[in-house]
Residue frames relative to the residue before (quaternion, step in Angstrom):
aa qw qx qy qz dx dy dz
M 1.0000 0.0000 0.0000 0.0000 0.00 0.00 0.00
K 0.4255 -0.6976 0.5247 0.2388 3.59 -0.97 0.95
P 0.4814 -0.6701 0.4681 0.3164 3.62 -0.85 0.90
Q 0.3639 -0.7247 0.5331 0.2412 3.58 -0.96 0.74
E 0.5504 -0.5840 0.4775 0.3578 3.51 -1.24 0.52
S 0.5656 -0.6037 0.4537 0.3313 3.56 -1.13 0.75
T 0.2826 -0.7173 0.6133 0.1717 3.55 -1.27 0.59
F 0.3420 -0.7297 0.5603 0.1914 3.50 -0.93 0.95
V 0.0217 0.7995 -0.5974 0.0596 3.58 -0.85 0.99
H 0.3498 -0.6654 0.6093 0.2522 3.46 -1.33 0.38
L 0.0192 -0.8358 0.5454 -0.0602 3.59 -0.40 1.19
K 0.2693 -0.7543 0.5811 0.1442 3.55 -0.80 1.00
I 0.0194 0.8055 -0.5897 0.0559 3.62 -0.58 1.12
D 0.5742 -0.5793 0.4422 0.3731 3.56 -1.11 0.80
P 0.5716 -0.6251 0.4008 0.3492 3.56 -0.96 0.84
E 0.6674 0.5075 -0.3391 0.4267 3.66 0.83 -0.82
V 0.6172 0.5170 -0.3543 0.4757 3.64 1.09 -0.61
F 0.6679 0.4970 -0.3158 0.4552 3.58 0.82 -0.92
V 0.6663 0.5007 -0.3163 0.4531 3.60 0.87 -0.94
W 0.6347 0.5228 -0.3539 0.4457 3.59 0.94 -0.75
F 0.6814 0.4629 -0.3086 0.4755 3.63 0.82 -0.84
K 0.6609 0.5125 -0.3152 0.4486 3.58 0.91 -0.84
N 0.6751 0.4983 -0.2909 0.4596 3.58 1.01 -0.71
Q 0.5367 0.6302 -0.3883 0.4049 3.66 1.27 -0.15
D 0.6250 -0.4982 0.3365 0.4980 3.66 1.24 -0.27
K 0.7442 -0.3779 0.2855 0.4711 3.55 -1.29 -0.10
G 0.7238 0.4324 -0.3121 0.4380 3.57 -1.15 0.53
H 0.2979 0.7989 -0.4904 0.1804 3.61 1.20 0.31
I 0.6321 0.5303 -0.3438 0.4485 3.62 1.01 -0.72
T 0.6554 0.5017 -0.3073 0.4736 3.57 1.00 -0.85
R 0.6533 0.4939 -0.3265 0.4719 3.61 1.01 -0.69
M 0.6044 0.5279 -0.3601 0.4758 3.59 1.04 -0.64
Q 0.6586 0.4941 -0.3053 0.4784 3.60 0.93 -0.86
D 0.6309 0.5238 -0.3351 0.4641 3.64 0.95 -0.74
V 0.6491 0.5110 -0.3259 0.4597 3.57 1.01 -0.72
L 0.6496 0.5059 -0.3107 0.4749 3.55 0.99 -0.85
K 0.6284 0.5330 -0.3296 0.4608 3.60 1.00 -0.80
A 0.6709 0.4917 -0.3006 0.4667 3.55 0.90 -0.97
Y 0.6180 0.5307 -0.3436 0.4673 3.65 1.07 -0.55
V 0.7289 0.4576 -0.2455 0.4462 3.53 0.85 -1.09
K 0.5699 0.6494 -0.3809 0.3292 3.64 0.97 -0.79
P 0.7434 0.3792 -0.2777 0.4759 3.69 0.56 -0.95
I 0.6086 0.5249 -0.3799 0.4580 3.63 1.02 -0.56
R 0.6507 0.5049 -0.3270 0.4634 3.62 0.91 -0.81
A 0.6568 0.5128 -0.3209 0.4501 3.55 0.91 -0.82
T 0.6446 0.5237 -0.3038 0.4668 3.55 0.98 -0.89
N 0.6514 0.5271 -0.2902 0.4622 3.57 0.98 -0.91
Q 0.6552 0.5009 -0.3154 0.4694 3.59 0.97 -0.84
I 0.6316 0.5233 -0.3259 0.4701 3.61 0.99 -0.78
L 0.6560 0.5134 -0.2952 0.4679 3.53 0.92 -0.92
L 0.6784 0.4926 -0.2895 0.4619 3.56 0.89 -0.94
R 0.6161 0.5371 -0.3533 0.4550 3.63 0.99 -0.72
G 0.6802 0.5099 -0.3061 0.4285 3.54 0.93 -0.87
H 0.7418 0.3962 -0.2279 0.4907 3.66 1.13 -0.48
R 0.5481 0.6179 -0.4211 0.3747 3.65 1.11 -0.02
S 0.4070 -0.6567 0.5834 0.2505 3.49 -1.26 0.74
P 0.5673 -0.6110 0.4105 0.3691 3.60 -0.97 0.71
N 0.6112 0.5598 -0.3684 0.4212 3.62 1.06 -0.47
L 0.5748 0.5756 -0.3780 0.4420 3.63 1.16 -0.37
H 0.6659 0.4711 -0.3025 0.4932 3.59 1.19 -0.38
G 0.5911 -0.5924 0.3749 0.3989 3.53 1.18 0.09
D 0.3856 0.7149 -0.4922 0.3130 3.61 1.22 0.26
R 0.4029 -0.7314 0.4935 0.2430 3.56 -0.96 0.78
H 0.7413 0.3638 -0.1897 0.5311 3.53 1.18 -0.56
A 0.2967 -0.7644 0.5466 0.1699 3.56 -0.67 1.07
C-alpha cells in the first residue's frame, strides 16, 4: 500500500497532555501521531475482521453465490 500524504488539522489538546509530549524531547508531534496510530491499528484490524464475517460473496464481485 502506498503511503498517504499527511493531512493538516487543527487539534485541540489538553495542556497537560501537550506539555508531557513536548517535555519528552524533540519529535513530540511525531510521537503523538505514533500514539494515535497505535490506538487505531487494533481497532481497524478488529473492524476489518468483523466486516469480512458479515459480507456476502457478491459484494466482492464474485459471480457465484
